[in-house]
Each structure stands twice: as structure tokens, then as C-alpha cells.
C-alpha positions in Angstrom: 20.2 19.0 -10.7 20.4 17.1 -7.4 17.0 16.1 -6.3 15.6 14.7 -3.0 12.4 12.9 -2.9 10.4 12.4 0.5 7.5 10.0 0.2 4.5 9.8 2.5 1.4 7.3 2.5 0.9 4.1 0.9 2.9 1.8 -1.3 1.1 3.3 -4.3 2.7 6.6 -3.4 6.1 5.0 -3.1 5.6 3.6 -6.6 4.8 7.0 -8.0 7.9 8.4 -6.3 10.0 5.7 -8.0 8.5 6.6 -11.2 9.1 10.4 -10.9 12.6 9.4 -10.0 13.1 7.3 -13.1 11.9 10.2 -15.3 14.2 12.7 -13.6 17.2 10.3 -14.0 16.4 9.6 -17.6 16.4 13.4 -18.2 19.9 13.8 -16.7 19.1 14.7 -13.1 20.5 12.8 -9.9 18.5 11.5 -7.2 20.2 12.0 -3.7 19.5 10.5 -0.3 19.5 13.8 1.8 17.5 17.0 1.4 20.4 19.3 2.8 22.4 20.6 -0.2 20.0 19.4 -2.7 18.8 21.5 -5.6 15.2 20.4 -5.4 13.3 18.7 -2.6 10.0 17.0 -3.7 7.5 15.8 -1.0 5.1 13.3 -2.4 2.0 13.6 -0.1 -0.9 11.7 1.1 -4.3 13.3 1.4 -6.5 10.4 2.2 -7.6 11.1 5.7 -7.0 13.9 8.4 -4.2 12.3 10.0 -2.3 11.8 6.7 -3.1 15.3 5.6 -1.7 16.8 8.8 1.5 14.5 8.4 1.9 15.8 4.9 1.6 19.4 6.0 4.1 19.0 8.9 6.6 17.4 6.4 6.2 20.3 3.8 7.1 22.9 6.5 10.0 20.7 7.7 11.3 20.4 4.2 10.8 24.3 3.6 13.4 24.8 6.6 15.9 22.7 4.9 15.6 24.2 1.3 18.6 26.0 0.0 18.0 29.6 -0.6 18.1 29.2 -4.4 16.6 25.6 -4.2 13.2 24.5 -5.2 10.4 22.8 -3.1 8.0 20.8 -4.9 4.9 19.3 -3.4 3.2 16.4 -5.4 0.8 13.6 -4.8 -2.8 13.4 -3.4 -2.8 16.5 -1.2 -1.2 18.6 -3.9 -4.0 17.2 -6.3 -6.8 17.7 -3.7 -6.0 21.0 -2.2 -3.4 22.4 -4.6 -5.5 25.8 -5.3 -6.0 26.4 -1.6 -2.4 25.4 -0.5 -0.9 27.5 -3.3 -2.3 30.5 -1.5 -1.7 29.5 2.0 1.8 28.0 1.7 4.2 30.3 -0.1 7.3 28.5 0.8 6.3 25.9 -1.9 7.5 26.7 -5.4 5.9 24.2 -7.4 2.5 22.2 -6.7 2.3 18.9 -9.0 -0.7 16.8 -9.6 -0.8 13.1 -9.6 -0.7 12.6 -13.2 2.0 15.2 -14.0 5.3 13.4 -13.2 5.9 12.9 -16.8 6.4 16.7 -17.1 8.7 17.1 -14.4 11.9 17.7 -16.6 10.1 20.2 -18.8 8.8 21.9 -15.7 12.2 22.2 -14.0 13.8 23.2 -17.2 11.4 26.1 -17.9 11.0 27.2 -14.3 11.8 30.8 -13.7 13.4 31.6 -10.4 11.2 33.5 -7.9 8.1 32.5 -9.7 5.6 30.0 -8.2 3.8 27.4 -10.2 1.0 24.8 -9.9 0.3 22.0 -12.3 -2.7 20.1 -11.2 -3.9 17.1 -13.2 -6.8 16.4 -15.4 -7.7 12.7 -15.5 -6.4 10.3 -18.2 -8.6 7.9 -20.0 -6.1 5.2 -20.1 -3.1 4.0 -18.1 -0.1 5.9 -19.4 3.3 4.1 -19.6 6.4 6.0 -18.7 10.1 5.8 -18.0 11.5 3.0 -15.9 11.3 3.5 -12.2 14.4 4.4 -10.2 15.7 2.4 -7.2 18.3 3.7 -5.0 19.3 0.3 -4.1 18.6 -3.3 -5.5 14.8 -3.9 -5.4 14.7 -7.1 -3.7 11.1 -6.4 -3.2 9.1 -4.2 -5.5 5.6 -3.0 -6.1 4.0 -3.1 -9.5 1.0 -1.0 -10.3 -1.6 -2.9 -12.4 -4.1 0.0 -12.6 -4.7 3.7 -11.6 -7.9 5.3 -10.4 -10.8 3.8 -9.0 -14.6 3.2 -9.9 -15.7 2.0 -6.4 -17.6 5.2 -5.2 -17.3 4.4 -1.5 -19.0 7.0 0.4 -16.1 7.9 2.8 -13.4 7.9 0.0 -11.8 10.8 -2.0 -9.7 8.7 -4.2 -11.8 8.8 -7.3 -11.9 12.5 -7.1 -8.1 12.6 -6.8 -6.9 9.7 -9.0 -9.8 9.5 -11.6 -11.6 6.5 -13.0 -10.2 3.0 -13.0 -7.7 2.4 -15.7 -6.2 -0.9 -16.1 -2.7 -1.3 -17.6 -2.1 -3.7 -20.6 -1.0 -7.1 -19.4 1.9 -7.2 -21.7 3.3 -4.0 -20.1 3.0 -5.5 -16.7 4.8 -8.6 -17.6 7.5 -6.4 -19.4 8.1 -4.4 -16.3 8.0 -7.5 -14.0 10.8 -9.2 -16.1 12.9 -6.1 -15.9 12.4 -6.0 -12.1 13.3 -9.6 -11.9 16.4 -9.0 -13.9 17.6 -6.3 -11.5 17.2 -8.6 -8.6 13.7 -8.4 -7.5 12.4 -11.5 -5.7 9.1 -10.4 -4.3 6.7 -8.6 -6.5 3.6 -6.9 -4.9 0.7 -6.3 -7.1 -1.0 -2.8 -6.1 -3.8 -0.6 -7.4 -6.8 1.1 -5.7 -8.6 -2.3 -6.4 -6.3 -5.0 -7.7 -9.2 -7.4 -8.3 -11.0 -5.2 -10.7 -7.9 -5.6 -13.0 -8.8 -6.0 -16.6 -12.6 -5.3 -16.5 -12.2 -1.8 -18.2 -9.6 -2.8 -20.8 -10.8 -6.5 -21.6 -14.2 -6.5 -20.5 -13.7 -9.2 -18.0 -11.7 -9.8 -14.7 -8.0 -10.6 -15.7 -6.2 -10.9 -12.2 -6.1 -14.6 -12.3 -4.6 -14.8 -15.7 -2.1 -12.0 -14.9 -1.0 -13.8 -11.7 -0.6 -17.0 -13.6 1.6 -15.3 -16.2 3.7 -13.6 -13.5 4.4 -17.0 -11.9 6.3 -18.1 -15.2 9.1 -15.4 -14.6 11.7 -17.5 -13.3 13.7 -15.1 -11.0 10.5 -14.1 -9.1 10.1 -16.1 -5.9 7.3 -14.5 -4.1 4.2 -12.8 -5.7 1.9 -11.0 -3.2 -1.6 -9.4 -3.9 -2.7 -6.1 -2.1 -5.9 -4.2 -1.9 -8.3 -6.9 -3.1 -12.3 -6.3 -3.0 -14.2 -9.3 -1.5 -16.9 -9.4 -4.2 -14.4 -9.6 -7.1 -12.3 -12.5 -5.4 -13.3 -15.1 -8.1 -13.1 -18.9 -8.0 -10.3 -18.8 -10.7 -8.2 -16.4 -8.7 -8.5 -18.6 -5.6 -7.6 -21.7 -7.7 -4.4 -19.8 -9.1 -3.4 -18.8 -5.6 -3.8 -22.3 -4.2 -1.9 -24.0 -7.2 1.1 -21.7 -7.8 3.7 -22.0 -5.2 5.2 -18.5 -6.0 1.9 -16.7 -4.8 2.0 -15.8 -1.3 -0.7 -17.3 0.8 -1.6 -13.9 2.0 -4.5 -11.6 0.7 -5.2 -8.0 1.6 -9.1 -7.6 1.8 -10.2 -4.3 3.0 -13.8 -5.1 4.3 -14.2 -1.9 6.4 -17.2 -3.3 8.4 -19.5 -6.3 9.1 -22.9 -4.6 9.6 -25.1 -4.9 6.4 -26.7 -1.5 7.4 -23.2 0.2 7.6 -21.9 -1.5 4.6 -24.9 -0.4 2.6 -24.4 3.3 3.9 -20.7 3.0 2.8 -21.9 2.0 -0.7 -19.9 -1.3 -0.4 -21.1 -4.1 -2.5 -20.1 -6.8 0.1 -22.5 -8.0 2.8 -21.7 -9.8 6.1 -22.7 -13.2 4.4 -20.6 -12.6 1.3 -17.6 -11.6 3.2 -17.9 -14.8 5.3 -18.4 -17.0 2.3 -15.4 -15.6 0.5 -13.2 -16.0 3.5 -14.3 -19.5 4.2 -13.6 -20.4 0.4 -10.1 -18.9 0.8 -9.3 -20.8 4.0 -10.6 -24.1 2.6 -8.6 -23.8 -0.6 -5.5 -22.6 1.3 -5.6 -23.6 5.0 -2.4 -21.6 5.8 -3.6 -18.3 4.2 -3.2 -15.2 6.3 -5.8 -12.6 5.5 -5.1 -8.9 6.2 -8.2 -6.6 6.6 -8.8 -2.9 7.5 -11.9 -1.7 9.4 -13.5 1.7 10.0 -15.1 2.5 13.3 -17.5 5.4 14.0 -18.9 5.7 10.4 -22.0 7.8 10.4 -24.9 5.8 11.9 -22.9 3.3 13.5 -25.0 2.4 16.6 -23.7 0.6 19.5 -25.5 -2.6 18.2 -23.6 -2.1 14.8 -20.4 -1.8 16.5 -20.9 -4.8 18.8 -21.6 -6.8 15.5 -18.2 -5.7 14.2 -16.5 -6.6 17.3 -18.2 -10.1 17.4 -17.2 -10.6 13.8 -13.5 -9.7 14.5 -13.8 -12.4 17.2 -15.3 -14.9 15.1 -13.3 -14.5 11.9 -9.9 -14.2 13.6 -8.0 -12.4 11.0 -4.5 -13.0 11.0 -3.6 -9.4 10.2 -5.9 -6.4 11.1 -5.7 -2.6 11.1 -8.4 -0.1 12.1 -9.2 3.4 11.3 -11.5 5.8 13.1 -13.8 7.4 10.5 -12.5 10.5 9.0 -15.0 13.0 7.7 -13.8 14.2 4.2 -15.3 17.1 2.4 -16.7 16.1 -1.1 -17.8 12.6 0.2 -21.2 11.4 0.6 -20.6 10.4 4.2 -19.5 13.9 5.1 -23.1 15.1 4.9 -24.8 12.1 6.4 -26.8 12.2 9.7 -25.6 10.4 12.7 -22.0 11.7 12.8 -20.3 10.0 15.7 -18.2 11.9 18.3 -14.4 11.6 17.9 -13.8 10.2 21.4 -16.4 7.5 20.7 -14.9 6.7 17.3 -11.4 6.3 19.0 -12.7 4.2 21.9 -14.3 1.7 19.5 -11.0 1.7 17.5 -9.1 0.8 20.7 -11.7 -1.9 21.6 -11.1 -3.6 18.3 -7.3 -3.6 18.4 -7.4 -4.9 22.0 -9.4 -7.7 20.8 -7.0 -8.3 17.9 -3.9 -8.4 20.2 -5.1 -11.7 21.7 -6.0 -13.1 18.4 -2.7 -12.1 16.9 -0.7 -13.5 19.8 -2.6 -16.8 19.7 -1.9 -17.1 15.9 1.7 -16.3 16.5 2.0 -18.8 19.4 0.7 -21.5 17.1 3.9 -20.9 14.9 6.3 -21.9 17.6 8.3 -25.0 16.7 7.5 -24.6 13.0 9.9 -23.5 10.1 9.0 -20.9 7.8 10.7 -19.2 4.6 11.9 -15.7 5.8 12.8 -12.8 3.7 15.9 -11.2 5.0 15.6 -7.2 5.4 18.5 -6.2 7.6 20.8 -7.0 10.5 20.2 -5.7 14.2 23.8 -6.7 15.5 26.4 -9.4 14.7 24.4 -12.6 14.1 20.9 -11.2 14.7 18.8 -10.3 11.7 15.3 -9.4 11.0 12.9 -10.2 8.2 9.5 -11.3 7.3 7.5 -14.4 6.4 5.4 -15.0 3.2 2.5 -14.0 5.5 3.7 -10.4 6.0 3.8 -7.4 3.7 6.9 -5.0 3.9 6.3 -2.1 6.4 2.9 -3.1 7.1 2.8 -6.5 8.9 4.8 -8.5 11.4 8.5 -9.0 11.6 10.8 -12.0 12.5 13.9 -11.5 14.7 16.4 -14.4 14.3 19.8 -15.5 14.7 22.1 -17.0 12.2 25.8 -18.3 12.3 26.0 -17.5 8.5 26.7 -14.2 6.8 23.4 -13.2 5.3 22.4 -10.5 2.7 19.3 -8.3 2.5 17.1 -10.3 -0.2 18.2 -13.7 1.0 15.2 -16.1 1.4 16.2 -18.6 4.2 14.3 -21.0 6.6 13.8 -20.0 10.2 12.5 -22.2 13.0 10.3 -20.0 15.2 11.2 -20.3 18.9 9.2 -17.6 20.6 6.2 -15.4 19.7 4.8 -11.9 20.7 1.7 -10.0 19.9 2.9 -9.0 16.6 6.5 -10.3 16.1 8.2 -13.7 16.0 11.6 -14.9 17.3 13.5 -17.7 15.7 16.7 -19.5 14.6 18.2 -19.9 11.0 18.0 -23.5 9.8 21.1 -23.3 7.7 19.4 -23.7 4.4 19.5 -20.6 2.2 17.1 -20.4 -0.7 18.6 -18.0 -3.2 
């Protein structure tokens, strides 16, 4: 069968889609790049917050209009896992609903599917990380994610992920290294470590935190040039991890630390282990060990009980800490979470105004940080060409499809995946402009 996969949500979902595609290709199916004319359309959905849920629903109906009369529409991922029973009744256009742990059964499900009959295969929760077929990539994976764990044990009051993905399950170190080696042999230069909580890696499997050791081992893979860490919890960023990041040249001096808030009262209500003091201490440690580190964080405005004083504390914190990369979400009330039943729910317009206030403050911080790069030379990962002689890419301080870009000129013929040197000549709120310095690092 010809199968088209449309992926929404975070890099963890993209990783799942690549896994599903690999399983299907191994079973003799073909992955295609367009939905029209395909035998199967699969929508891998996100169900984390209201905006993501609505985007997923819209995409399902869009794909339903493109499905061949005799074709199949499959809905997988977090939305399917969370609301599969309800959606099965409400969206008859969908032929198969698939849970987050059922990708390995796809070939069997497709083989046994009876035309005109609808199915749902919602997941139970595995007790360990299950290895599967090699992931499929439609083109060379110059940059690729690698999942080090599944599920989550951090029961944050606003989050539904543990109920969707199950408990935290680390992957065996040797299996991660084996996949990383294969990715490197396929052309991967940038490896991005992902999980719901990357810093918890190993605690369930080995009885101790193993991220520092894992990163050190990954750095020994010769063809890998950049190693990036995403989704790191502040309270598990150990001195050993900081030391490895500072020492190893391949490790991008970039860390994604979703702190969510700066008020101890709100952090406690969120069921976060961090405090304002611990967050500041960890960030100061990171910046002392790596003066050029760029820290990305995400914040939530309008969490239940967030007073004006608590919000002002958050706003002042943003101004003081000057995060190089920052994103903000207005709190989304999700059924089944502790926060959904809390007193002190904030009006939507107030949540949005607070979100906008932080982003306005961050614009100035980001612009100042970017202007400080003018005249300096940085490694840039080439991602594509705008017009002849003008390319775009990103520095070590930017994750793909999340952070800033660099628009630059070059007299050379560059290829996607080249890592080159660019001198920055101009700066904007979030993006940089530069010139290729003629030295290409392959």
C-alpha cells in the first residue's frame, strides 16, 4: 500500500511517525509524500493543550476530504490515545484509531482490516521501552532526534502526558548507542536527545541518573558533529552533566529547560520540584561553566491562583535572567488533571494578556542578544537555499523548527547538512543575517 503520514505536535511525535514509517516499509508498504491518491492516510495527532487538539481535529477533517473512496484514514498519537473512545463515535470518517504504543501492530492491522468496518486499537502502558524496526526517513537525516525514554513520572498538575504515555521507561544505553551509530552512518550530523524528561534518563533502569554517561558515549561516535539536549528538568541537571557539556566540543552549548514559572507558590501548585532559588542556582552554574550557553525555557501564564503579584514576579524573573530563547503558553485547562479542579481559575483574556506581556519583554531581550553577535563568526548548519547565493540555516544555539534562523550569502554551492562558518552582519528580534566565511566543515 501507498501510505501518507501527516505529523502534528512536538519532535517526539515526529520520532513516532518515523518509527511507524519504518515498521510499514519493513512490511513491504511504501511511504509517499502526498495524501492525494494514497491508499492510507495516517494523521499522527497531538492532544496536549486545547490549541493542539483543535489543530489535530482540523487536520483530521482536512485529510478526510482527500481520502480515496476505498482508502483508509488512520488517526494515531496523543489525541487518539486520550479521546479515542469519544472520537470513534463522533468522527465516522476515521476508519482506524491507533494508540501511542500500537505502531508495531500497524502491518497486522492493515492486513486484517475488513473494508467498511471501523476499528480502534488504544494502548495499554508498557513496563519497559520496546525496541522496534529502524525508523524511515524520506531524505538524508542530517539532523535527527533519538528517543532515550518514553512516558513520564513527573505528575505536573497541568499535564496529561503520564495518563497518555504511561510511566517513565528508559531505553537501554547500548540500544541508544546502536541507533545513534546507524544514524551517523546514514549521514546524521546533529543528534537531538528527546524524551518527556531527558534528565531522568536511566533512573528507572539503572537506579541512577545516566544522562552524563550517555552523552559522553555519544560523543565518541565519529561522524556525529552536534549533540543537542531537549526537555531537561532543572532539578536533575547534575554537576556531572554540566561538566560533560562544558568539556565535550560536540555537545551544543544549548539546553532546553522548561521551568514554567518563577513564583514558589505557583511552582508548588504545579507540583514542580524546582524553586525560584534552585532554578537561579542551576542557571548560574550552567553559565559559569559555559559562558556562551544559550538556554531555552517555556513558561505558563494564568495558572490557577496566579495573582498579579505572582505574575509580576515571573515578569521580573524574565527580565533578570535574560533567557536567550523563550516560549510562553497561556494555561490550558485540561480535564483529568489536578489543576483543572483548582480554585482561582484565571479568565482567558487575562491569561493571554500576561502571555503577550512576557513576549513583548522577551523581544527586547532577544534583540539585544542577537545584536551582540554582530561581527562574530559562528558555525551554521545549512538547511536550505532561498534564492541563488542566499541560504538559511541555524547556529549551535538553535534547535530545528523551534529557534532562530540565520540568513546568509555564499559564493559557494552549499548543500543541506553542510556545517560552515558565517560572520554575522545584522540582527533582528529573532533572526540573524550573515556572510559565509569560505571555510566549510564537513
